[in-house]
ZAMARGU-4260 file (C-alpha; in steps of 0.2 Angstrom, whole numbers, plus 5000, padded with zeros to 4 digits):
<rodrens>
0) 6676/4935/5684 | 6678/4951/5674 | 6662/4948/5665 | 6653/4945/5682 | 6660/4961/5689
5) 6654/4971/5674 | 6637/4963/5674 | 6635/4968/5693 | 6641/4986/5690 | 6629/4988/5676
10) 6615/4983/5687 | 6621/4995/5701 | 6622/5009/5688 | 6604/5005/5681 | 6597/5006/5699
15) 6606/5022/5702 | 6598/5030/5687 | 6581/5023/5693 | 6584/5031/5710 | 6588/5047/5702
20) 6572/5047/5692 | 6561/5042/5707 | 6568/5055/5718 | 6567/5068/5704 | 6548/5064/5702
25) 6546/5065/5721 | 6554/5082/5721 | 6544/5088/5706 | 6527/5083/5715 | 6533/5094/5730
30) 6536/5109/5718 | 6520/5107/5710 | 6511/5107/5727 | 6521/5123/5732 | 6517/5132/5715
35) 6498/5128/5717 | 6498/5134/5735 | 6506/5150/5730 | 6495/5153/5715 | 6480/5151/5726
40) 6487/5164/5738 | 6490/5175/5723 | 6509/5178/5725 | 6522/5166/5716 | 6536/5178/5717
45) 6541/5173/5735 | 6542/5155/5730 | 6560/5148/5731 | 6564/5130/5727 | 6567/5121/5744
50) 6581/5108/5747 | 6578/5092/5737 | 6575/5075/5744 | 6591/5066/5746 | 6596/5048/5748
55) 6610/5037/5754 | 6614/5020/5749 | 6619/5008/5763 | 6615/4993/5751 | 6601/4987/5762
60) 6588/5001/5762 | 6583/5019/5755 | 6587/5033/5768 | 6579/5050/5765 | 6582/5067/5772
65) 6568/5076/5781 | 6554/5083/5770 | 6541/5093/5778 | 6523/5091/5774 | 6525/5079/5759
70) 6511/5069/5753 | 6520/5053/5747 | 6510/5047/5732 | 6506/5028/5731 | 6514/5026/5714
75) 6531/5033/5721 | 6529/5022/5736 | 6528/5007/5725 | 6543/5012/5715 | 6553/5015/5731
80) 6549/4998/5737 | 6554/4990/5720 | 6571/4999/5721 | 6574/4993/5739 | 6571/4976/5733
85) 6584/4978/5719 | 6596/4986/5730 | 6595/4971/5742 | 6597/4959/5728 | 6613/4969/5722
90) 6620/4969/5740 | 6617/4950/5742 | 6626/4947/5725 | 6641/4957/5732 | 6642/4946/5747
95) 6640/4930/5736 | 6654/4936/5724 | 6665/4942/5739 | 6667/4959/5730 | 6678/4971/5741
100) 6678/4990/5739 | 6696/4996/5740 | 6702/5014/5742 | 6716/5020/5731 | 6721/5025/5714
105) 6715/5017/5698 | 6728/5006/5689 | 6735/5017/5675 | 6744/5013/5659 | 6762/5012/5660
110) 6770/5029/5656 | 6783/5029/5642 | 6800/5035/5646 | 6809/5047/5635 | 6827/5052/5631
115) 6836/5065/5621 | 6841/5053/5607 | 6832/5056/5590 | 6833/5049/5573 | 6831/5065/5563
120) 6828/5056/5547 | 6812/5049/5554 | 6804/5065/5559 | 6793/5075/5548 | 6787/5093/5549
125) 6789/5105/5564 | 6802/5115/5555 | 6793/5132/5560 | 6790/5127/5578 | 6808/5121/5580
130) 6815/5137/5573 | 6804/5147/5585 | 6810/5137/5600 | 6828/5138/5595 | 6826/5157/5594
135) 6819/5158/5611 | 6833/5147/5618 | 6847/5158/5610 | 6839/5175/5613 | 6844/5186/5628
140) 6831/5192/5641 | 6832/5207/5652 | 6821/5198/5665 | 6833/5184/5669 | 6843/5194/5682
145) 6827/5195/5693 | 6818/5179/5688 | 6832/5167/5684 | 6832/5155/5669 | 6818/5158/5656
150) 6805/5144/5656 | 6799/5139/5639 | 6784/5127/5639 | 6778/5116/5624 | 6759/5113/5628
155) 6748/5101/5618 | 6737/5085/5620 | 6745/5068/5621 | 6752/5061/5605 | 6754/5078/5597
160) 6773/5077/5596 | 6779/5088/5611 | 6794/5077/5616 | 6799/5075/5597 | 6799/5094/5596
165) 6810/5096/5612 | 6822/5083/5605 | 6824/5092/5589 | 6828/5108/5598 | 6839/5100/5611
170) 6850/5092/5597 | 6851/5107/5586 | 6869/5112/5582 | 6867/5130/5587 | 6860/5125/5604
175) 6874/5113/5607 | 6886/5126/5604 | 6877/5139/5614 | 6875/5130/5631 | 6889/5123/5642
180) 6878/5110/5649 | 6863/5101/5642 | 6852/5090/5653 | 6837/5080/5648 | 6826/5073/5662
185) 6810/5063/5659 | 6799/5069/5674 | 6782/5060/5671 | 6771/5057/5687 | 6774/5058/5701
190) 6786/5073/5702 | 6801/5066/5711 | 6813/5080/5716 | 6827/5068/5721 | 6826/5059/5705
195) 6826/5075/5695 | 6841/5082/5706 | 6851/5066/5702 | 6849/5068/5684 | 6854/5086/5684
200) 6870/5082/5695 | 6874/5067/5683 | 6891/5063/5691 | 6895/5082/5695 | 6897/5078/5714
205) 6891/5065/5726 | 6878/5070/5740 | 6884/5065/5757 | 6866/5059/5762 | 6850/5053/5755
210) 6841/5069/5760 | 6834/5081/5748 | 6844/5095/5755 | 6860/5086/5750 | 6855/5083/5733
215) 6849/5101/5730 | 6866/5107/5737 | 6875/5096/5724 | 6863/5102/5710 | 6867/5120/5714
220) 6885/5117/5713 | 6884/5107/5697 | 6876/5122/5687 | 6884/5136/5696 | 6891/5149/5684
225) 6887/5138/5669 | 6875/5142/5655 | 6864/5127/5655 | 6849/5120/5645 | 6837/5109/5656
230) 6823/5099/5647 | 6810/5093/5659 | 6799/5081/5648 | 6781/5076/5652 | 6778/5087/5668
235) 6761/5084/5676 | 6762/5091/5694 | 6753/5108/5698 | 6761/5108/5715 | 6771/5124/5715
240) 6779/5119/5732 | 6788/5105/5723 | 6794/5116/5709 | 6799/5130/5720 | 6811/5118/5729
245) 6819/5113/5713 | 6819/5130/5705 | 6830/5139/5719 | 6846/5130/5716 | 6844/5133/5697
250) 6846/5151/5700 | 6865/5149/5702 | 6866/5146/5683 | 6874/5159/5672 | 6864/5172/5662
255) 6856/5164/5647 | 6851/5148/5655 | 6835/5140/5649 | 6822/5127/5655 | 6812/5119/5641
260) 6796/5110/5648 | 6784/5098/5639 | 6767/5096/5647 | 6749/5093/5642 | 6742/5105/5655
265) 6743/5124/5653 | 6741/5126/5672 | 6758/5117/5674 | 6767/5130/5663 | 6758/5145/5672
270) 6763/5137/5689 | 6782/5136/5683 | 6781/5155/5680 | 6781/5155/5661 | 6774/5170/5652
275) 6760/5167/5639 | 6771/5175/5625 | 6784/5161/5628 | 6772/5146/5627 | 6772/5135/5612
280) 6754/5128/5610 | 6757/5113/5598 | 6745/5111/5584 | 6742/5097/5572 | 6754/5092/5559
285) 6750/5097/5541 | 6742/5084/5531 | 6757/5083/5520 | 6769/5080/5535 | 6757/5067/5542
290) 6757/5058/5525 | 6776/5058/5525 | 6776/5050/5542 | 6763/5037/5538 | 6772/5033/5521
295) 6789/5031/5529 | 6782/5017/5540 | 6768/5009/5529 | 6778/5008/5513 | 6795/5005/5521
300) 6799/4988/5513 | 6786/4989/5498 | 6790/4989/5480 | 6786/5005/5470 | 6772/4996/5460
305) 6764/4989/5476 | 6765/5006/5484 | 6756/5014/5470 | 6741/5002/5472 | 6739/5007/5491
310) 6744/5025/5490 | 6726/5032/5486 | 6719/5022/5501 | 6733/5027/5512 | 6730/5045/5509
315) 6712/5043/5514 | 6717/5033/5530 | 6729/5048/5534 | 6714/5060/5535 | 6708/5050/5549
320) 6723/5055/5559 | 6718/5074/5558 | 6736/5079/5560 | 6740/5069/5576 | 6758/5061/5574
325) 6755/5047/5586 | 6740/5041/5576 | 6749/5042/5560 | 6763/5032/5567 | 6751/5019/5574
330) 6742/5017/5558 | 6758/5017/5547 | 6765/5003/5558 | 6749/4994/5556 | 6748/4995/5537
335) 6766/4989/5535 | 6759/4972/5537 | 6743/4973/5527 | 6746/4965/5510 | 6730/4965/5501
340) 6719/4979/5495 | 6704/4972/5505 | 6714/4973/5521 | 6718/4992/5518 | 6700/4996/5514
345) 6694/4987/5530 | 6705/4999/5540 | 6699/5014/5530 | 6681/5010/5533 | 6683/5005/5551
350) 6679/5017/5566 | 6697/5021/5572 | 6693/5016/5590 | 6688/4998/5584 | 6707/4996/5578
355) 6716/4987/5591 | 6733/4995/5587 | 6725/5012/5589 | 6718/5007/5606 | 6734/5002/5612
360) 6746/5015/5605 | 6735/5030/5604 | 6722/5029/5617 | 6734/5023/5631 | 6743/5040/5631
365) 6726/5049/5631 | 6720/5038/5646 | 6734/5046/5656 | 6726/5063/5653 | 6709/5056/5657
370) 6713/5048/5673 | 6721/5065/5678 | 6704/5073/5678 | 6692/5075/5693 | 6677/5063/5692
375) 6665/5077/5689 | 6676/5084/5674 | 6677/5066/5667 | 6658/5065/5666 | 6657/5082/5657
380) 6670/5077/5645 | 6661/5060/5641 | 6645/5069/5638 | 6653/5080/5624 | 6652/5065/5612
385) 6634/5068/5609 | 6640/5081/5596 | 6646/5074/5579 | 6664/5077/5574 | 6671/5094/5569
390) 6656/5102/5578 | 6658/5119/5586 | 6655/5118/5604 | 6648/5134/5612 | 6654/5136/5630
395) 6638/5143/5637 | 6628/5130/5629 | 6639/5116/5634 | 6638/5122/5652 | 6619/5122/5651
400) 6619/5104/5644 | 6630/5098/5659 | 6618/5107/5671 | 6604/5097/5663 | 6612/5081/5667
405) 6616/5087/5685 | 6635/5084/5681 | 6640/5100/5690 | 6642/5097/5709 | 6641/5113/5719
410) 6657/5118/5727 | 6658/5130/5741 | 6641/5137/5738 | 6646/5142/5720 | 6633/5144/5706
415) 6633/5129/5695 | 6637/5140/5680 | 6653/5145/5689 | 6657/5127/5692 | 6654/5123/5674
420) 6665/5138/5668 | 6679/5130/5679 | 6676/5113/5671 | 6676/5120/5654 | 6693/5130/5657
425) 6700/5114/5665 | 6697/5104/5649 | 6703/5119/5638 | 6720/5120/5648 | 6723/5102/5647
430) 6721/5101/5628 | 6705/5091/5627 | 6698/5105/5616 | 6706/5115/5602 | 6702/5129/5589
435) 6697/5141/5603 | 6688/5156/5597 | 6680/5171/5605 | 6669/5183/5595 | 6666/5202/5597
440) 6651/5198/5609 | 6662/5187/5620 | 6655/5170/5615 | 6667/5156/5616 | 6668/5141/5605
445) 6679/5126/5604 | 6681/5110/5594 | 6686/5092/5599 | 6700/5084/5589 | 6693/5069/5579
450) 6705/5057/5588 | 6699/5064/5605 | 6681/5062/5599 | 6685/5044/5595 | 6693/5041/5611
455) 6679/5048/5621 | 6667/5038/5611 | 6677/5023/5615 | 6675/5026/5633 | 6657/5030/5633
460) 6651/5019/5618 | 6637/5010/5628 | 6629/5026/5635 | 6631/5038/5621 | 6626/5034/5603
465) 6627/5044/5587 | 6616/5036/5573 | 6617/5041/5555 | 6599/5039/5548 | 6599/5036/5529
470) 6581/5031/5527 | 6569/5042/5537 | 6555/5030/5534 | 6564/5015/5541 | 6561/5009/5559
475) 6576/5012/5570 | 6582/5000/5583 | 6595/5006/5596 | 6609/4994/5599 | 6604/4991/5618
480) 6594/4997/5632 | 6610/5005/5640 | 6609/5020/5628 | 6606/5035/5638 | 6611/5049/5626
485) 6606/5048/5608 | 6610/5059/5593 | 6602/5057/5576 | 6610/5063/5561 | 6599/5063/5545
490) 6611/5059/5531 | 6598/5058/5517 | 6601/5070/5502 | 6582/5073/5502 | 6579/5091/5503
495) 6561/5089/5509 | 6558/5090/5528 | 6553/5074/5537 | 6547/5068/5554 | 6558/5061/5567
500) 6562/5043/5562 | 6552/5030/5572 | 6564/5025/5586 | 6561/5008/5594 | 6550/5011/5609
505) 6558/4997/5619 | 6575/5005/5620 | 6571/5023/5621 | 6562/5023/5637 | 6578/5026/5647
510) 6585/5040/5636 | 6591/5055/5645 | 6596/5065/5630 | 6589/5066/5612 | 6597/5077/5600
515) 6592/5079/5582 | 6599/5096/5575 | 6601/5103/5558 | 6590/5088/5550 | 6575/5097/5542
520) 6563/5089/5554 | 6545/5096/5554 | 6535/5084/5566 | 6539/5077/5583 | 6529/5061/5585
525) 6517/5062/5600 | 6519/5043/5604 | 6537/5045/5604 | 6536/5060/5617 | 6526/5049/5628
530) 6539/5036/5629 | 6553/5048/5633 | 6548/5049/5652 | 6566/5050/5658 | 6572/5063/5646
535) 6582/5078/5653 | 6589/5086/5637 | 6580/5089/5621 | 6589/5097/5607 | 6580/5100/5591
540) 6589/5116/5585 | 6590/5120/5566 | 6575/5110/5560 | 6558/5115/5553 | 6547/5111/5567
545) 6531/5121/5566 | 6522/5114/5582 | 6528/5106/5598 | 6516/5093/5604 | 6506/5097/5620
550) 6512/5080/5627 | 6529/5089/5630 | 6522/5094/5647 | 6522/5076/5653 | 6541/5075/5652
555) 6543/5081/5670 | 6562/5078/5671 | 6566/5090/5656 | 6579/5103/5661 | 6584/5108/5644
560) 6575/5112/5627 | 6583/5119/5612 | 6572/5124/5598 | 6584/5138/5591 | 6583/5141/5572
565) 6566/5133/5569 | 6559/5147/5559 | 6542/5139/5556 | 6538/5138/5575 | 6524/5151/5579
570) 6520/5147/5597 | 6523/5135/5611 | 6510/5124/5620 | 6504/5130/5637 | 6508/5113/5644
575) 6527/5118/5643 | 6523/5127/5659 | 6521/5111/5668 | 6540/5108/5666 | 6545/5114/5684
580) 6562/5107/5682 | 6566/5116/5666 | 6582/5127/5667 | 6586/5131/5649 | 6574/5136/5635
585) 6583/5141/5619 | 6573/5149/5606 | 6586/5160/5597 | 6582/5163/5579 | 6564/5157/5579
590) 6559/5171/5568 | 6540/5168/5567 | 6538/5164/5586 | 6524/5176/5590 | 6521/5173/5609
595) 6527/5163/5624 | 6515/5154/5635 | 6506/5165/5647 | 6509/5154/5663 | 6528/5154/5660
600) 6530/5162/5677 | 6527/5144/5684 | 6544/5138/5678 | 6552/5143/5695 | 6569/5134/5690
605) 6571/5143/5673 | 6588/5151/5673 | 6592/5153/5654 | 6579/5161/5642 | 6587/5164/5625
610) 6576/5174/5613 | 6588/5184/5603 | 6583/5186/5585 | 6565/5181/5588 | 6559/5196/5577
615) 6540/5192/5578 | 6540/5191/5597 | 6533/5208/5601 | 6531/5206/5620 | 6535/5195/5635
620) 6523/5188/5647 | 6521/5196/5664 | 6526/5180/5673 | 6544/5181/5668 | 6546/5195/5681
625) 6543/5182/5694 | 6557/5171/5689 | 6570/5175/5703 | 6582/5162/5697 | 6583/5169/5679
630) 6601/5173/5674 | 6599/5174/5655 | 6587/5185/5646 | 6596/5191/5631 | 6581/5201/5623
635) 6567/5212/5630 | 6555/5223/5620 | 6545/5236/5629 | 6527/5236/5623 | 6517/5252/5620
640) 6501/5246/5628 | 6502/5243/5647 | 6492/5229/5653 | 6492/5215/5667 | 6498/5202/5654
645) 6514/5210/5647 | 6531/5212/5655 | 6535/5230/5658 | 6552/5238/5661 | 6549/5239/5680
650) 6546/5220/5681 | 6565/5218/5679 | 6567/5224/5696 | 6568/5208/5706 | 6578/5199/5692
655) 6595/5203/5701 | 6603/5186/5695 | 6603/5192/5677 | 6620/5190/5669 | 6630/5191/5653
660) 6620/5201/5639 | 6604/5211/5641 | 6596/5220/5626 | 6581/5232/5630 | 6573/5239/5615
665) 6557/5250/5612 | 6562/5261/5627 | 6553/5275/5618 | 6537/5266/5622 | 6539/5269/5641
670) 6526/5282/5647 | 6531/5282/5665 | 6549/5285/5668 | 6548/5278/5685 | 6547/5261/5677
675) 6566/5264/5673 | 6570/5267/5691 | 6560/5251/5696 | 6571/5241/5684 | 6586/5243/5696
680) 6599/5239/5683 | 6613/5244/5695 | 6609/5230/5706 | 6612/5217/5692 | 6631/5216/5695
685) 6633/5201/5683 | 6627/5210/5668 | 6643/5213/5657 | 6635/5219/5640 | 6620/5231/5640
690) 6611/5238/5624 | 6598/5251/5626 | 6587/5256/5611 | 6576/5271/5613 | 6567/5268/5596
695) 6548/5269/5594 | 6537/5282/5604 | 6532/5300/5600 | 6548/5309/5595 | 6540/5326/5599
700) 6538/5322/5617 | 6552/5309/5619 | 6567/5321/5622 | 6564/5326/5640 | 6557/5308/5645
705) 6573/5300/5637 | 6584/5311/5647 | 6576/5307/5664 | 6574/5288/5659 | 6592/5286/5655
710) 6598/5293/5671 | 6587/5279/5680 | 6594/5266/5669 | 6611/5266/5677 | 6620/5250/5674
715) 6632/5240/5687 | 6650/5246/5689 | 6655/5229/5682 | 6649/5234/5664 | 6661/5231/5650
720) 6650/5235/5634 | 6637/5248/5632 | 6627/5253/5617 | 6614/5267/5617 | 6604/5270/5601
725) 6589/5281/5596 | 6591/5292/5611 | 6582/5309/5610 | 6589/5318/5625 | 6597/5335/5623
730) 6615/5340/5623 | 6617/5341/5642 | 6605/5328/5647 | 6617/5313/5648 | 6619/5306/5666
735) 6634/5307/5676 | 6635/5288/5677 | 6640/5287/5659 | 6657/5294/5662 | 6661/5285/5678
740) 6660/5267/5673 | 6677/5260/5678 | 6677/5244/5668 | 6669/5249/5652 | 6679/5244/5637
745) 6667/5247/5622 | 6655/5261/5620 | 6643/5263/5605 | 6632/5279/5603 | 6621/5278/5588
750) 6607/5290/5582 | 6607/5303/5595 | 6597/5315/5585 | 6596/5330/5597 | 6614/5330/5603
755) 6624/5345/5598 | 6640/5341/5609 | 6648/5324/5613 | 6649/5319/5632 | 6666/5320/5640
760) 6670/5302/5636 | 6688/5304/5639 | 6686/5302/5657 | 6682/5283/5655 | 6698/5275/5662
765) 6696/5258/5653 | 6688/5262/5637 | 6697/5254/5622 | 6684/5255/5608 | 6672/5270/5605
770) 6660/5271/5590 | 6650/5286/5587 | 6637/5285/5572 | 6623/5295/5565 | 6623/5311/5575
775) 6617/5324/5563 | 6617/5339/5575 | 6635/5338/5581 | 6645/5352/5573 | 6661/5353/5584
780) 6671/5340/5593 | 6682/5349/5605 | 6691/5347/5622 | 6675/5345/5631 | 6674/5328/5622
785) 6691/5323/5631 | 6684/5327/5648 | 6695/5342/5652 | 6692/5361/5653 | 6697/5371/5638
790) 6708/5382/5649 | 6718/5367/5656 | 6721/5361/5638 | 6728/5378/5633 | 6740/5379/5649
795) 6748/5362/5644 | 6755/5359/5661 | 6770/5347/5664 | 6757/5334/5670 | 6742/5336/5660
800) 6726/5326/5662 | 6727/5310/5651 | 6711/5307/5641 | 6706/5290/5634 | 6721/5282/5643
805) 6718/5265/5635 | 6709/5269/5619 | 6714/5258/5604 | 6700/5262/5591 | 6690/5278/5588
810) 6677/5279/5574 | 6665/5292/5568 | 6652/5290/5554 | 6636/5298/5549 | 6641/5315/5556
815) 6634/5325/5542 | 6635/5342/5551 | 6652/5340/5558 | 6663/5356/5554 | 6676/5357/5568
820) 6689/5346/5576 | 6698/5356/5589 | 6711/5352/5602 | 6709/5334/5601 | 6722/5326/5590
825) 6737/5328/5602 | 6728/5322/5617 | 6721/5305/5610 | 6733/5291/5611 | 6743/5288/5596
830) 6738/5270/5593 | 6719/5275/5591 | 6712/5275/5574
</rodrens>
């Protein structure tokens, strides 16, 4: 029966994909009709995408929402009719098999119970982490009088050894001597207040009823006046109401009491009132400790000669664990019973998710974390397996990819980017991602642990497929027609570029994602393109493509194209502008890209246009100024020649959804300063980083114009980073807005050739980093730089004005005429450099 159910569900899933494609095709035809009509009327800027055609599935027919003035094409009618027949067949099979839809929770793996007992001789590593926790347990805190017992959380993914670390600290001799009472409670899920209260009472009184109140009263008496250590192992709930009820009786404990918590979710630690400085984020075991754990189990009863035979293979197997203790234990226990070299090599060369013992012992705990995710977050997690192991995942790119697959359901009218950000943060805080990094530009990257990658691949093995291509000239056959997301990795050592390998046409027609990055590809086969009619995501970044086939314009479902790093690409086909559903176009680092298609303004759904480091791209088409949905435009160069085909500074005016970073260069080419006013940068409240480059232009006539233009280029109050370079305005021509940005944290002023005195930047309340470079006319830096009057500085009143209240780093360079530093040193914060 299980096979029958799986077959029926697969049929239903396939039909749901087909429905999605047909409705998307219908919506696209509507958009094409709208764009054509507006183009004929000569104004496409007013075009806003209307509500899409929707559907319901009552298992006997297609039901559509109201669509005004839609011409339903014959081909779409036939597809809808075919889908109705398939749905009818599926509904009949459901009745025949007597399938019943039941509400309720999915049956979950059994949760393992824990206790405080530990065989220390079988633990390896974690000495540093144990010392840190013991130190926190024994230290005194001045906040305890107000807040009660200090909460110390151990946070990490399933199988990382959180419980073992808590046991090590709990059984430390110094800890035993320090606390009057030590209590261990395995909490798990659901969070049962009465069960936890019973464990804390542990014979110290008997409640006179079964009500929670009675248990809490007894619990309060059992800890009153005593210095206790309470370990709450494996906490899942984020319901602060449950915790608050339990926390209040614990306030009766003596000063120095501690609560040690283990959890997979950082949200739990925050909910329980833990400070970030007290959280222990558990990382992987060192390879040496992981090997010791594996060796203890795998070679437990083997002779020394026998151990020597398998040791080299064993060390390679341990590398598969990537520091995850649970995986080392599972594989070590498995290898204890492997007696031949071939058996050991078979395990070494197997995918870890193909090993039954790993599935049972390692993946089962991860399933608990997976089931705890919302359905939309699960889809986003599963999609991450399109990237190879150890790949750095860029947060913004990941969100755009999720959007391209329509995984981000709108919540309370939030933008999908916000929903995606919440989803990403959810996965980070629940330890699905690791190696969190944030660069100076605010870009965030993470990695997925190899075992987590194996687990996700195990769950999504039919739809997501990563194929290593060793022979680029050999025909590739996909394993089945269920593959929806394909990643090709060219493993050949051949240094010469090659075309995309010929994929089996029979199995690639349903692909929704094709990724082939960093593989030296030069050609994208036209016949292949014509087969990918369901494609939504195309990632060809880091290759050597010199031309994109014009047939790309026939892939009407495409939402995402990444051609970043293709240095040989010089232009894009005009047919690209037929992709009305396109949301993301990534061209970062296409150094020889000379122009974008003139009709790019037809891409009414385009939200993200990445053109940073496209050095040959001298101007942008005028049509970009019509894209009201545009949110990312990370580079814009003002062209000296004004004509009807190039984007001008004033054309940014209606692009109020721009967010993140904006770099405007060539401002010296602006002839009419009113263009700066038309840009209306102050209305773009989601811009956080702004770079203004006044290079180019006639320097003799630029000074006065720059001053007027800079006053018009007032950024939004939310701005956090500002860089102004090549500015030719005079000493007192800086605008007032420059010293009244409340959220500005970083300011860079570079190459202000005509500036004799620095602006009063000390007035900026949030400024942390200030860099001033190449100002050859500045001779003196005095109290005017601090934003206070010189007489006020001399008076030194009891409550002087604080300049640069949050400054941490101050740097000067290229100040070749600087002679005097007056009245500044004592007023700048001491921790500035």
